[in-house]
C-alpha positions as CSV (number, residue, x, y, z in Angstrom):
1,M,0.0,0.0,0.0
2,A,1.9,3.0,-1.3
3,L,0.5,6.5,-1.3
4,T,1.6,8.9,-3.9
5,K,0.8,12.5,-4.9
6,V,0.3,13.3,-8.6
7,E,0.0,16.8,-10.0
8,K,-1.3,17.5,-13.5
9,D,-1.8,20.9,-15.1
10,D,-4.2,21.9,-17.8
11,Y,-4.7,25.5,-19.1
12,E,-6.8,27.8,-21.2
13,V,-5.8,31.0,-23.0
14,R,-8.4,33.8,-22.7
15,G,-8.9,37.4,-23.6
16,V,-7.2,40.1,-25.7
17,Y,-4.1,40.0,-23.5
18,K,-3.7,36.2,-23.7
19,H,-4.0,35.5,-20.0
20,I,-3.2,31.8,-19.2
21,N,-5.6,30.2,-16.8
22,V,-3.9,27.3,-15.2
23,R,-5.7,24.6,-13.3
24,T,-3.6,22.1,-11.3
25,K,-5.2,18.8,-10.2
26,V,-3.5,17.3,-7.2
27,S,-4.5,13.6,-6.7
28,I,-3.7,11.3,-3.9
29,M,-3.2,7.8,-5.3
30,E,-3.0,4.4,-3.6
31,D,-1.6,1.6,-5.7
32,G,-2.6,3.4,-8.9
33,E,-6.2,4.2,-7.7
34,E,-7.2,7.8,-7.0
35,L,-8.4,8.2,-3.4
36,S,-9.0,12.0,-3.5
37,Y,-8.2,15.1,-5.5
38,K,-8.4,18.9,-5.4
39,Y,-7.9,21.7,-7.8
40,H,-5.8,24.9,-7.6
41,R,-6.3,27.7,-10.1
42,R,-4.3,30.7,-11.0
43,V,-4.1,33.2,-13.8
44,L,-0.9,34.2,-15.4
45,S,-0.8,37.7,-17.1
46,P,1.8,39.0,-19.6
47,D,3.7,40.9,-17.0
48,M,4.4,37.9,-14.8
49,D,7.6,35.9,-14.3
50,V,6.9,32.3,-15.5
51,S,10.4,31.0,-15.0
52,E,9.2,28.6,-12.2
53,E,6.4,27.2,-14.4
54,S,6.5,23.9,-16.3
55,N,8.3,23.9,-19.7
56,E,4.9,23.7,-21.4
57,I,3.6,26.8,-19.8
58,K,6.9,28.7,-20.4
59,A,6.8,27.8,-24.1
60,L,3.1,28.8,-24.3
61,A,3.8,32.2,-22.6
62,S,6.8,32.8,-24.9
63,A,4.7,32.1,-28.0
64,L,1.7,34.1,-26.9
65,W,3.2,37.1,-25.0
66,T,4.7,39.1,-27.9
67,D,6.2,42.5,-27.2
68,D,3.0,44.0,-28.6
69,I,0.8,42.0,-26.2
70,K,3.1,42.9,-23.2
71,K,2.9,46.6,-24.2
72,A,-0.8,46.6,-24.6
73,W,-1.2,44.9,-21.2
74,S,1.1,47.4,-19.6
75,D,-0.7,50.3,-21.2
76,S,-4.1,49.0,-20.0
77,L,-2.8,49.0,-16.3
78,I,-1.7,52.7,-16.4
79,K,-5.3,54.0,-16.9
């Protein structure tokens, strides 16, 4: 009887500024069978540091958050 913790991310890109909505499912497993789970959600915006995120999220942010998107997001915050 071995308990393990498994984390899995999924994401969705939304809005003009390409915010990345990340949902992490944390599952507690016993011998391959899921005993329980919970979700954590967070939103990443173009001005955030994603260096601690998974490689998949970093690649997505790099592809989506162009200099134009970052500037438009920054300009929207100044108002």
